[in-house]
C-alpha positions in Angstrom: -29.1 4.7 -10.6 -29.0 2.3 -13.1 -26.0 0.6 -14.4 -24.9 3.0 -17.8 -25.7 0.8 -21.0 -23.0 0.3 -23.8 -23.8 2.1 -27.4 -21.2 1.1 -30.1 -21.0 3.2 -32.8 -20.7 2.1 -36.4 -19.8 3.7 -39.7 -19.5 2.7 -43.3 -18.9 4.4 -46.6 -22.4 3.0 -47.6 -25.7 2.5 -46.4 -25.8 -1.6 -46.9 -22.4 -1.8 -45.4 -23.4 0.2 -42.3 -26.4 -2.2 -42.5 -24.2 -4.9 -42.0 -21.7 -3.6 -39.3 -24.5 -2.8 -37.6 -25.8 -6.5 -37.5 -21.9 -7.5 -36.5 -22.5 -5.7 -33.1 -22.3 -8.6 -30.4 -22.2 -7.1 -26.8 -23.6 -3.5 -27.2 -27.1 -2.3 -26.0 -27.8 0.4 -28.5 -26.0 0.7 -31.7 -25.3 4.6 -33.1 -25.5 4.4 -36.8 -23.6 7.3 -38.5 -25.5 8.1 -41.6 -23.0 11.1 -41.9 -20.1 8.2 -42.9 -22.2 6.9 -45.7 -22.0 8.3 -49.6 -25.7 7.4 -50.1 -27.6 7.8 -46.9 -30.9 5.7 -46.9 -32.4 6.1 -43.6 -35.2 3.2 -44.2 -32.4 0.6 -45.3 -30.1 1.7 -42.1 -33.2 0.8 -39.8 -34.4 -1.8 -41.7 -34.3 -5.2 -40.2 -32.3 -4.2 -37.0 -31.9 -6.1 -34.0 -31.1 -3.6 -31.3 -32.2 -0.3 -30.6 -30.4 2.6 -32.3 -29.5 6.3 -32.2 -29.4 7.8 -35.8 -26.9 10.4 -35.9 -26.2 12.5 -38.9 -23.3 14.8 -37.6 -22.5 17.8 -39.8 -18.9 19.0 -40.7 -18.9 21.9 -38.3 -19.6 19.6 -35.4 -16.8 17.2 -36.2 -18.7 14.8 -38.7 -18.4 14.1 -42.1 -21.8 15.3 -43.6 -21.4 18.2 -46.0 -24.6 18.7 -47.4 -27.2 21.5 -46.5 -29.1 21.7 -43.1 -32.0 21.2 -44.5 -31.2 17.7 -45.9 -29.6 16.8 -42.7 -33.2 18.0 -41.1 -34.8 15.8 -43.4 -33.2 12.8 -42.7 -33.1 12.9 -38.9 -36.9 13.5 -39.3 -37.4 10.5 -41.5 -35.1 8.6 -39.2 -37.9 9.7 -36.1 -40.9 9.4 -37.9 -39.8 5.7 -39.0 -39.4 4.8 -35.3 -35.9 5.0 -34.6 -35.1 4.5 -30.7 -33.5 8.0 -30.6 -32.3 10.5 -33.1 -28.9 12.8 -32.2 -29.8 16.5 -32.8 -27.3 19.0 -32.4 -27.8 22.0 -30.1 -26.1 24.4 -32.1 -28.1 23.3 -35.0 -31.2 24.8 -33.8 -34.1 21.9 -35.2 -36.3 23.3 -32.6 -39.0 22.1 -35.0 -38.0 18.3 -34.8 -37.4 18.7 -30.9 -40.8 20.1 -30.3 -42.4 17.7 -32.3 -41.0 14.8 -30.5 -41.9 16.5 -27.3 -38.2 16.1 -26.5 -38.8 12.1 -26.5 -36.5 10.0 -28.3 -34.3 12.8 -28.5 -30.4 13.0 -27.9 -29.7 16.6 -27.7 -25.9 16.9 -28.0 -23.0 19.4 -27.7 -19.1 19.0 -28.2 -16.4 21.3 -28.1 -13.1 19.8 -29.7 -10.7 22.6 -28.3 -11.3 22.8 -24.5 -13.5 22.8 -21.3 -15.9 25.7 -21.9 -16.3 27.7 -18.9 -20.3 27.9 -19.6 -20.7 24.4 -18.7 -23.4 24.7 -16.3 -25.4 27.2 -17.9 -25.0 25.1 -21.3 -26.6 22.3 -19.4 -29.6 23.8 -18.0 -30.3 25.6 -21.6 -30.2 22.3 -23.2 -32.2 20.4 -20.3 -34.8 23.3 -20.9 -35.8 22.2 -24.6 -37.2 18.6 -22.8 -35.0 16.6 -24.7 -34.9 12.8 -23.4 -31.0 12.6 -23.4 -28.3 15.3 -23.1 -24.7 15.0 -24.4 -22.2 17.3 -23.9 -18.6 15.9 -25.2 -15.6 18.3 -24.2 -11.7 17.9 -25.2 -9.8 17.7 -21.8 -6.6 19.2 -21.9 -5.4 17.9 -18.6 -6.6 15.0 -16.1 -8.1 17.6 -14.0 -10.6 18.7 -16.6 -12.4 15.9 -15.7 -13.6 17.4 -12.5 -16.2 19.7 -13.8 -18.1 16.9 -15.6 -17.5 15.0 -12.4 -19.3 17.8 -10.6 -21.9 18.2 -13.2 -23.0 14.8 -12.9 -23.0 14.6 -9.4 -25.6 18.1 -9.3 -27.5 16.7 -12.5 -27.1 13.0 -12.6 -30.2 12.1 -10.3 -32.3 13.5 -13.1 -31.3 11.0 -15.1 -30.8 11.4 -19.0 -27.4 12.8 -19.0 -24.4 11.6 -21.0 -20.9 13.4 -20.1 -17.5 12.6 -22.4 -14.3 13.9 -21.9 -12.5 13.6 -25.4 -8.7 12.8 -25.9 -6.2 10.6 -23.7 -7.5 12.8 -20.3 -10.8 11.8 -20.6 -10.6 7.9 -20.2 -11.8 8.0 -16.9 -15.2 9.5 -18.0 -15.8 6.5 -20.5 -15.0 3.6 -18.2 -16.4 5.1 -14.8 -19.2 6.3 -16.7 -21.5 5.3 -13.8 -19.8 7.9 -11.5 -20.1 10.8 -13.8 -24.0 10.0 -13.9 -24.1 9.3 -17.4 -26.8 7.0 -18.8 -24.7 5.4 -21.7 -21.3 5.2 -23.1 -20.1 5.2 -26.7 -17.4 3.1 -28.0 -15.8 2.8 -31.5 -12.9 3.3 -33.5 -12.5 7.0 -33.1 -9.1 6.9 -30.9 -8.6 10.5 -31.8 -11.2 11.3 -29.6 -10.3 9.1 -27.2 -13.0 6.6 -27.8 -12.3 3.1 -26.7 -13.2 -0.2 -28.4 -16.2 -2.4 -27.0 -13.9 -5.1 -26.7 -11.5 -2.7 -24.7 -14.8 -1.4 -22.3 -15.8 -4.9 -21.4 -12.5 -7.4 -21.8 -10.1 -4.6 -20.3 -12.0 -2.8 -17.9 -14.9 -4.6 -17.2 -17.2 -2.1 -17.9 -20.6 -3.7 -17.0 -19.1 -4.3 -13.5 -17.9 -0.8 -13.0 -20.7 1.1 -10.4 -20.4 4.3 -8.6 -19.1 2.3 -5.5 -16.2 0.7 -7.6 -12.7 1.3 -5.9 -10.7 3.2 -8.2 -6.9 2.6 -8.8 -4.6 3.6 -11.5 -1.4 4.4 -13.3 -0.3 8.2 -13.0 2.8 9.2 -15.7 3.3 10.4 -19.1 3.3 8.6 -21.6 1.3 5.4 -20.2 -0.9 4.9 -23.3 1.2 1.7 -24.2 1.4 0.1 -20.3 0.4 -3.2 -19.6 -0.1 -2.4 -15.9 -4.3 -1.7 -16.7 -4.8 -5.0 -18.1 -2.7 -6.9 -15.4 -4.3 -5.4 -12.6 -7.8 -5.4 -13.7 -7.1 -9.4 -14.3 -6.3 -9.7 -10.6 -9.0 -7.4 -9.6 -11.3 -9.7 -11.5 -9.4 -13.0 -10.2 -9.9 -11.7 -6.7 -13.3 -10.6 -6.9 -13.0 -7.3 -6.1 -14.8 -4.2 -6.8 -12.1 -2.1 -8.4 -10.8 -0.9 -11.6 -7.5 0.4 -12.4 -7.1 3.3 -15.3 -4.1 5.1 -17.2 -3.9 8.5 -16.0 -1.8 10.7 -18.2 -1.2 13.4 -16.0 0.2 16.9 -17.2 1.8 17.3 -13.8 1.9 16.5 -10.3 -0.7 19.0 -9.5 -3.1 18.2 -12.3 -2.9 14.4 -10.9 -3.7 15.4 -7.0 -6.5 17.8 -8.1 -8.3 14.8 -10.2 -7.5 12.0 -7.8 -9.1 13.8 -4.8 -12.0 14.3 -6.6 -12.3 11.1 -8.2 -12.0 9.2 -4.8 -8.5 7.3 -5.7 -7.9 4.5 -3.4 -4.1 4.0 -4.8 -1.9 4.6 -7.9 1.2 2.9 -9.3 3.5 5.9 -10.4 5.9 5.8 -13.5 8.3 8.0 -15.4 8.3 11.1 -15.0 6.5 11.3 -11.6 8.4 8.8 -9.2 10.6 11.5 -7.5 8.1 14.7 -8.0 5.5 12.2 -6.2 7.8 11.9 -3.2 7.6 15.4 -2.0 3.7 15.5 -2.6 2.9 12.6 -0.1 1.8 12.9 3.4 4.3 9.8 4.4 6.6 7.5 2.7 7.7 4.3 4.3 11.2 3.4 4.8 12.1 1.8 1.3 10.7 4.7 -0.2 12.3 6.9 2.0 15.8 5.5 1.6 15.5 5.5 -2.3 13.9 9.0 -2.4 11.5 8.1 -5.0 7.8 6.1 -5.0 6.4 3.9 -7.3 3.3 3.3 -5.2 0.8 5.4 -3.3 -2.2 4.3 -1.3 -4.4 6.8 0.0 -6.1 6.3 3.4 -8.5 8.6 5.3 -7.6 11.5 2.8 -3.8 10.7 3.6 -1.4 10.0 0.7 0.9 7.2 1.8 4.2 6.4 -0.6 6.1 2.9 -0.9 8.4 1.7 -3.3 8.0 -2.0 -4.7 10.4 -1.4 -7.6 13.9 -2.4 -5.5 12.1 -5.9 -4.5 10.6 -6.6 -7.8 13.7 -6.0 -9.3 15.6 -8.5 -7.1 13.3 -11.0 -7.6 14.5 -12.4 -11.0 17.9 -12.0 -9.9 18.0 -14.5 -6.9 18.6 -17.5 -8.9 20.4 -16.5 -11.7 23.5 -13.8 -10.9 25.6 -13.9 -7.3 25.1 -10.0 -6.7 28.2 -10.1 -3.7 30.8 -8.2 -5.5 29.7 -8.6 -8.9 30.4 -5.5 -11.1 26.9 -3.7 -12.2 26.5 -0.9 -14.5 23.1 0.9 -14.0 22.2 2.8 -17.2 19.8 6.0 -16.3 19.3 8.4 -13.1 15.3 8.5 -12.4 13.4 6.5 -10.0 13.8 3.1 -11.3 17.6 3.7 -11.2 17.5 4.8 -7.7 15.5 2.3 -6.7 18.0 -0.8 -8.7 21.3 0.8 -7.4 20.1 0.5 -3.5 18.7 -2.6 -4.0 21.9 -4.1 -5.6 23.9 -2.2 -3.1 22.2 -3.8 -0.4 22.9 -7.1 -2.1 26.8 -6.5 -1.9 27.1 -5.7 -5.8 29.5 -3.1 -6.8 27.3 -0.2 -8.5 28.5 2.2 -11.1 25.7 4.5 -12.3 25.9 5.6 -16.5 23.5 8.6 -17.5 23.7 11.5 -20.2 23.4 13.8 -17.6 26.2 13.2 -15.3 25.1 15.4 -12.3 21.9 13.4 -12.0 24.3 9.9 -12.2 26.4 11.5 -9.4 23.3 12.3 -7.3 22.0 8.4 -7.8 25.4 7.2 -6.8 25.9 8.8 -3.9 22.8 7.2 -2.4 25.0 4.1 -1.9 28.3 5.7 -2.2 28.8 4.1 -5.6 30.6 5.3 -8.9 29.7 7.1 -11.4 30.9 5.7 -15.1 30.8 7.2 -18.8 27.8 7.2 -20.7 27.7 4.7 -22.4 29.8 2.1 -20.0 33.2 1.4 -21.1 33.7 -2.3 -22.4 35.0 -4.8 -19.9 33.7 -3.0 -17.1 30.8 -4.6 -16.0 29.7 -8.4 -15.4 25.9 -7.1 -15.2 24.2 -4.6 -17.4 20.9 -3.1 -16.1 19.1 -0.5 -18.5 16.8 1.5 -16.5 16.2 4.0 -19.6 13.1 3.9 -21.3 15.2 3.2 -24.5 13.9 0.9 -26.8 10.2 1.3 -25.5 7.6 0.5 -27.8 7.2 2.5 -30.5 10.8 3.1 -30.6 11.4 -0.4 -30.8 14.7 0.1 -33.0 16.9 2.2 -30.2 19.0 0.9 -27.8 21.4 2.5 -25.2 24.6 0.6 -26.2 26.1 -0.5 -29.2 25.9 -4.3 -30.5 29.9 -4.4 -29.8 29.7 -3.6 -26.0 28.9 -6.8 -24.3 31.6 -8.0 -22.9 29.9 -8.8 -19.6 27.6 -11.9 -18.5 24.1 -10.8 -17.9 21.7 -7.9 -19.3 18.9 -7.3 -17.6 16.5 -4.6 -19.5 13.7 -3.3 -17.1 11.8 -2.1 -20.7 8.9 -4.7 -21.0 7.5 -3.5 -24.3 8.3 -5.5 -26.5 9.4 -8.4 -24.3 12.5 -8.8 -25.9 14.1 -5.5 -26.7 16.8 -4.9 -29.4 19.1 -4.7 -26.5 18.5 -7.9 -25.2 18.2 -9.5 -28.8 21.9 -8.2 -29.3 23.1 -9.3 -26.0 21.8 -12.6 -26.2 23.7 -12.7 -29.9 27.0 -11.8 -28.0 26.8 -14.8 -25.8 25.3 -12.6 -22.7 22.3 -14.2 -20.2 19.2 -12.1 -20.7 16.3 -11.2 -18.2 13.7 -8.7 -19.7 11.4 -6.4 -18.0 8.2 -8.3 -17.5 9.4 -10.7 -14.7 10.4 -7.3 -12.7 7.3 -5.7 -13.6 4.7 -8.4 -12.6 6.6 -8.9 -9.3 6.5 -5.3 -8.3 3.1 -5.1 -9.4 2.2 -8.0 -6.8 3.5 -6.0 -4.1 1.4 -3.2 -5.3 -1.5 -5.2 -5.1 -1.0 -6.4 -1.9 0.1 -3.4 -0.3 -3.6 -1.8 -1.6 -6.1 -4.4 -0.9 -4.1 -6.9 1.4 -4.7 -10.2 -1.0 -2.3 -11.3 -2.6 -2.9 -11.6 -6.3 -2.3 -14.5 -8.6 1.1 -13.9 -10.4 0.1 -16.3 -13.3 -3.0 -14.4 -14.2 -1.1 -11.1 -13.9 1.4 -12.2 -16.4 -0.7 -14.1 -18.3 -2.9 -11.3 -19.1 0.2 -8.8 -19.6 1.6 -11.4 -22.4 -1.8 -10.9 -24.0 -1.7 -7.3 -24.4 1.7 -7.2 -25.6 1.0 -10.0 -28.2 -1.6 -7.5 -29.6 1.5 -4.7 -29.7 3.4 -6.9 -31.7 0.8 -7.3 -34.6 1.0 -3.5 -34.9 2.7 -3.2 -38.2 4.8 -0.7 -37.1 5.9 -2.6 -34.0 9.1 -4.9 -35.2 10.1 -7.3 -32.3 
């Protein structure tokens, strides 16, 4: 199978502007012209002077589009597009425009079906019925309600993709894999655009973040499992490292509904490895076949490697956490207050205790704090920590993470110690760090730990030491994009 093509979807309020946006497309193989978006649909005007092949679409409101006119009007527009030589015309299966499909003998017809609620149970029979029309391309776009909903599409692509002319799309955040790994799903092309509600990625994201044109059926798959994972910089870091080291691999965000959801998906897709983040670091410890020594001691994993079907677990959080501290803080007998009681707090607490620090654990859930403190015979302190009770404060909670950047785990008058270390990396400088610095504390941001532990993950997966500078630069670039958001105040 040849590599999937990239289709960039353009819409505009007028035909003239639609044409301008069409001509502004630079990196796509085809352009989808959404006539349903314009107030003055003019087929000839939309097609005139095009420099790239186009797909003409006029999606009705009943199929998720904006065209509110009659079906007869829509039929005329699509027929005109076909007669005037549009490379492809998108026709909805439910529209029953059989005369147009027959007239075209199926050639240059994209027969599409969308389900915006769920994965339909009649997927296979629906595909057979659509293929029987003779349409050159059959497109199925289904809403994913969990990560494992991608598996039926994967199976469908494996069974039918060899016939060609198939586009399979999982809509929503759970369907991102179907877009990046279009080749694995048997799709002849994939759409890029601005419809983020449907899970669409921009052309720039597909090409620059996930290197879409390099992803093939044999590309190894890695990713980040957690919830949420939308604003993680791990994908750009690891993908930049894969690119730099010339490894045929791609790293994706996997927002699993639960551990079972991810295991089902991972086994079906042939996953090679994954980073594990909130809230699954402890959950997956009980799901793997073998845990390495550090992970066993912590009782939580942040890294999975799958070898010959066996799930291996490791934890690079402890080493990644300590690396930025080595030249800054003399940990022996230093009083450290650890905020939080999740997987990261477990790793940090053990790392600190092994370095001779005097550790206390502070969490809203006191029982969970007790469980973490017991790992190192540490103390359980009040939430938030009392003034004067610490030298180093470590935030292992997600408080202050984008988009909740105005939140902080402690009050501004609580900074009586010398150092504050925030594991939150998005934004790079959190409110906690700003207020700590203003109070005279030395601060350390979470990006340093993130890069350090990511390098160890990459090495464990691939046997190749990644370039830390490349990973850090990619992360900073991605974070800068977040900081341009009008709601992101840093």
